[in-house]
SEVEX-728561 format. One record per residue: x, y, z of N, C-alpha, C in turn; residue in three letters. Coordinates in nm, 2 decimals. Atoms other than C-alpha are relative to their C-alpha. Last residue first. Layout:
(node (X; Y; Z); (X; Y; Z); (X; Y; Z); 'ALA')
...
END
This chain:
(node (0.05; 0.10; -0.09); (0.21; 0.69; 1.02); (0.04; -0.04; 0.12); 'CYS')
(node (0.13; -0.04; -0.08); (0.27; 1.06; 0.92); (-0.03; -0.12; 0.05); 'ALA')
(node (-0.05; -0.05; -0.15); (0.62; 0.99; 0.78); (-0.12; -0.01; 0.10); 'ARG')
(node (-0.01; 0.13; -0.08); (0.41; 0.79; 0.48); (0.08; 0.03; 0.15); 'ALA')
(node (0.13; 0.10; -0.07); (0.25; 1.11; 0.39); (0.03; -0.12; 0.09); 'PHE')
(node (0.03; -0.07; -0.09); (0.58; 1.33; 0.36); (-0.12; -0.08; 0.09); 'ASN')
(node (-0.12; 0.01; -0.12); (0.75; 1.06; 0.16); (-0.09; 0.09; 0.10); 'LYS')
(node (-0.01; 0.15; -0.04); (0.46; 1.00; -0.11); (0.09; -0.01; 0.14); 'GLN')
(node (0.12; 0.02; -0.05); (0.42; 1.41; -0.14); (-0.01; -0.14; 0.08); 'GLU')
(node (-0.01; -0.10; -0.13); (0.79; 1.44; -0.20); (-0.15; -0.02; 0.05); 'ARG')
(node (0.03; -0.13; 0.02); (0.76; 1.15; -0.46); (0.00; 0.08; 0.13); 'SER')
(node (0.10; -0.05; -0.02); (0.92; 0.82; -0.38); (-0.03; 0.12; -0.02); 'LEU')
(node (0.07; -0.11; 0.04); (1.17; 0.62; -0.53); (-0.14; 0.03; 0.04); 'VAL')
(node (0.12; 0.00; 0.06); (1.35; 0.38; -0.29); (-0.06; 0.12; -0.07); 'LYS')
(node (-0.03; 0.04; 0.16); (1.70; 0.38; -0.23); (-0.15; -0.01; -0.07); 'HIS')
(node (-0.06; -0.12; 0.06); (1.64; 0.54; 0.12); (-0.01; -0.01; -0.11); 'SER')
(node (0.07; 0.02; 0.15); (1.40; 0.23; 0.21); (0.06; 0.13; -0.06); 'PHE')
(node (-0.11; -0.06; 0.08); (1.59; 0.11; 0.51); (-0.05; -0.01; -0.14); 'ASN')
(node (-0.05; -0.16; -0.01); (1.31; 0.12; 0.78); (0.09; 0.04; -0.09); 'ASN')
(node (-0.09; -0.03; -0.13); (1.19; -0.24; 0.68); (0.03; 0.14; 0.00); 'GLY')
(node (-0.12; -0.02; 0.08); (0.87; -0.30; 0.46); (0.10; 0.06; 0.10); 'LEU')
(node (-0.07; -0.13; -0.05); (0.57; -0.46; 0.63); (0.14; 0.00; -0.06); 'PRO')
(node (-0.09; -0.01; -0.15); (0.43; -0.73; 0.45); (0.08; 0.12; 0.02); 'PHE')
(node (-0.12; -0.11; -0.01); (0.15; -0.77; 0.17); (0.07; 0.00; 0.13); 'ILE')
(node (-0.10; -0.03; 0.11); (-0.04; -1.06; 0.04); (0.11; 0.11; 0.01); 'ASP')
(node (-0.11; 0.12; 0.01); (-0.21; -1.19; 0.35); (0.10; 0.02; -0.12); 'GLY')
(node (-0.10; -0.02; -0.11); (-0.37; -0.85; 0.39); (0.09; -0.09; 0.02); 'GLU')
(node (0.05; 0.04; -0.13); (-0.57; -0.87; 0.04); (0.14; 0.03; 0.10); 'ALA')
(node (-0.07; 0.13; -0.05); (-0.43; -0.64; -0.23); (-0.07; -0.04; 0.14); 'LEU')
(node (0.07; 0.07; -0.13); (-0.62; -0.37; -0.42); (0.07; -0.13; 0.04); 'TRP')
(node (0.09; 0.10; 0.03); (-0.42; -0.18; -0.69); (-0.02; -0.07; 0.13); 'ILE')
(node (0.08; 0.02; -0.13); (-0.29; 0.14; -0.77); (-0.04; -0.15; -0.02); 'MET')
(node (-0.11; 0.00; -0.09); (-0.05; 0.26; -1.05); (-0.04; -0.06; 0.12); 'THR')
(node (-0.05; 0.14; 0.04); (-0.30; 0.17; -1.32); (0.14; 0.00; 0.10); 'GLU')
(node (0.04; 0.14; -0.07); (-0.56; 0.41; -1.17); (0.12; -0.12; -0.01); 'TYR')
(node (0.16; 0.02; -0.05); (-0.39; 0.75; -1.27); (0.01; -0.16; 0.05); 'GLY')
(node (0.10; -0.12; -0.06); (-0.09; 0.78; -1.49); (-0.11; -0.06; 0.06); 'VAL')
(node (0.10; 0.04; -0.08); (0.20; 0.55; -1.61); (-0.09; 0.12; 0.08); 'ARG')
(node (0.05; -0.11; -0.07); (0.41; 0.63; -1.90); (-0.11; -0.09; 0.09); 'ASP')
(node (0.14; -0.03; 0.03); (0.61; 0.31; -1.99); (-0.06; 0.14; 0.09); 'MET')
(node (-0.01; 0.01; 0.13); (0.98; 0.28; -1.93); (-0.12; 0.00; -0.05); 'GLU')
(node (0.03; 0.12; 0.06); (0.98; 0.50; -1.65); (-0.01; -0.06; -0.12); 'PRO')
(node (-0.04; 0.02; 0.18); (1.21; 0.80; -1.61); (-0.08; -0.16; 0.00); 'ASP')
(node (0.00; -0.12; 0.07); (1.13; 0.94; -1.25); (0.04; 0.00; -0.15); 'THR')
(node (-0.14; -0.02; 0.03); (1.02; 0.60; -1.11); (0.00; 0.16; -0.09); 'ALA')
(node (-0.03; 0.01; 0.16); (0.65; 0.59; -1.03); (0.14; 0.06; 0.01); 'ILE')
(node (-0.08; -0.10; 0.03); (0.58; 0.44; -0.64); (0.02; 0.03; -0.19); 'PRO')
(node (-0.13; 0.05; 0.04); (0.32; 0.17; -0.64); (0.08; 0.15; -0.04); 'MET')
(node (-0.02; -0.05; 0.12); (-0.03; 0.28; -0.48); (0.16; -0.03; 0.01); 'GLU')
(node (-0.15; -0.02; -0.02); (-0.17; 0.01; -0.24); (0.04; 0.07; -0.12); 'VAL')
(node (-0.05; -0.05; 0.14); (-0.54; 0.00; -0.19); (0.14; 0.05; -0.01); 'LEU')
(node (-0.10; -0.14; 0.00); (-0.56; -0.23; 0.11); (0.01; 0.03; -0.13); 'TYR')
(node (-0.08; -0.05; 0.11); (-0.83; -0.51; 0.17); (0.07; 0.12; -0.01); 'LEU')
(node (-0.03; -0.17; 0.06); (-0.89; -0.64; 0.47); (0.06; -0.02; -0.11); 'TRP')
(node (-0.16; -0.05; 0.05); (-1.03; -1.01; 0.51); (0.01; 0.15; 0.03); 'SER')
(node (-0.11; 0.11; -0.03); (-1.33; -1.25; 0.65); (0.14; 0.07; -0.02); 'SER')
(node (0.07; 0.11; -0.09); (-1.60; -1.09; 0.44); (0.12; -0.07; 0.03); 'PRO')
(node (0.07; 0.09; 0.06); (-1.44; -0.74; 0.34); (-0.03; -0.16; 0.06); 'GLU')
(node (0.06; 0.15; -0.03); (-1.34; -0.48; 0.51); (-0.07; -0.06; -0.09); 'PHE')
(node (0.15; 0.00; -0.04); (-1.17; -0.15; 0.37); (-0.02; -0.15; 0.06); 'ARG')
(node (0.03; 0.13; -0.03); (-0.84; 0.02; 0.32); (-0.12; -0.04; 0.02); 'TYR')
(node (0.11; 0.04; -0.09); (-0.67; 0.30; 0.20); (-0.05; -0.15; 0.01); 'ASN')
(node (0.10; -0.14; 0.03); (-0.38; 0.49; 0.04); (-0.12; -0.05; 0.08); 'LYS')
(node (0.18; 0.01; -0.01); (-0.15; 0.22; 0.16); (-0.06; 0.09; 0.00); 'ILE')
(node (0.07; -0.06; -0.11); (0.22; 0.29; 0.01); (-0.17; -0.02; 0.03); 'ILE')
(node (0.08; -0.11; -0.02); (0.41; 0.07; -0.22); (-0.04; 0.05; 0.12); 'GLY')
(node (0.03; -0.05; -0.14); (0.61; -0.23; -0.32); (-0.07; 0.12; -0.02); 'GLU')
(node (0.00; -0.13; -0.02); (0.65; -0.48; -0.62); (-0.03; 0.05; 0.15); 'GLY')
(node (0.03; -0.07; 0.12); (0.56; -0.78; -0.78); (0.05; 0.16; 0.03); 'GLY')
(node (-0.08; 0.07; 0.09); (0.52; -1.00; -0.44); (-0.03; 0.10; -0.15); 'VAL')
(node (0.07; 0.10; 0.03); (0.42; -0.74; -0.18); (0.07; -0.06; -0.17); 'PHE')
(node (-0.03; 0.05; 0.12); (0.59; -0.46; 0.00); (-0.09; -0.14; -0.04); 'GLU')
(node (0.01; 0.15; -0.02); (0.46; -0.21; 0.24); (0.08; -0.07; -0.14); 'VAL')
(node (-0.03; 0.03; 0.17); (0.48; 0.18; 0.29); (0.03; -0.18; 0.07); 'ILE')
(node (-0.09; 0.09; -0.04); (0.25; 0.30; 0.55); (0.06; -0.07; -0.10); 'GLN')
(node (-0.15; -0.08; 0.03); (0.09; 0.60; 0.45); (0.09; -0.09; 0.02); 'GLY')
(node (-0.03; -0.12; 0.14); (-0.26; 0.48; 0.54); (0.14; 0.06; 0.04); 'GLU')
(node (0.11; -0.13; 0.00); (-0.25; 0.18; 0.80); (0.02; 0.09; -0.13); 'CYS')
(node (-0.08; -0.09; 0.07); (-0.15; -0.18; 0.83); (-0.09; 0.13; 0.01); 'PHE')
(node (-0.14; 0.04; -0.03); (-0.25; -0.49; 1.02); (0.07; 0.13; -0.04); 'LYS')
(node (-0.11; 0.02; 0.10); (-0.62; -0.41; 1.04); (0.13; 0.00; 0.04); 'PRO')
(node (-0.08; -0.13; 0.06); (-0.80; -0.47; 1.36); (0.07; -0.02; -0.14); 'LYS')
(node (-0.16; -0.03; -0.05); (-1.04; -0.75; 1.35); (0.07; 0.13; -0.02); 'GLY')
(node (-0.11; -0.08; 0.09); (-1.42; -0.71; 1.29); (0.14; 0.01; 0.08); 'LEU')
(node (-0.10; -0.07; -0.10); (-1.61; -1.02; 1.45); (0.12; 0.07; -0.11); 'ILE')
(node (-0.17; 0.00; 0.04); (-1.89; -1.14; 1.28); (0.08; 0.09; 0.09); 'SER')
(node (-0.06; -0.11; -0.02); (-2.26; -1.21; 1.39); (0.17; -0.02; -0.04); 'ALA')
(node (-0.12; 0.01; -0.04); (-2.47; -1.45; 1.23); (0.08; 0.13; 0.04); 'THR')
(node (-0.08; -0.12; 0.02); (-2.84; -1.43; 1.20); (0.13; -0.03; 0.07); 'MET')
END
C-alpha cells in the first residue's frame, strides 16, 4: 500500500485565470492522481459570434495549464455575478 501526499491547490474558487486559448474564472476543483484539475468558466461576451449556453462555456484544465491573471482586468467581459464572485476570493 502506498501513501500519497495531497498538496495544496494553487488556485481558489472565483479566481480569474488565463490559459492558452482564453481566460476564465475557477468554478470548482478536484484532485486527480498527481495533479489538481480546475473547472474554468469562460466569460461570455455581450454579443458573441455564436450562441454559447451551458457547459460549452466551461472546461476542465490541469493546474500546469493555467496561470493567475494580473490585477488589470477592467477590459475583460464579465457578468455582474462573475465580478461579485471573483471579488470574494
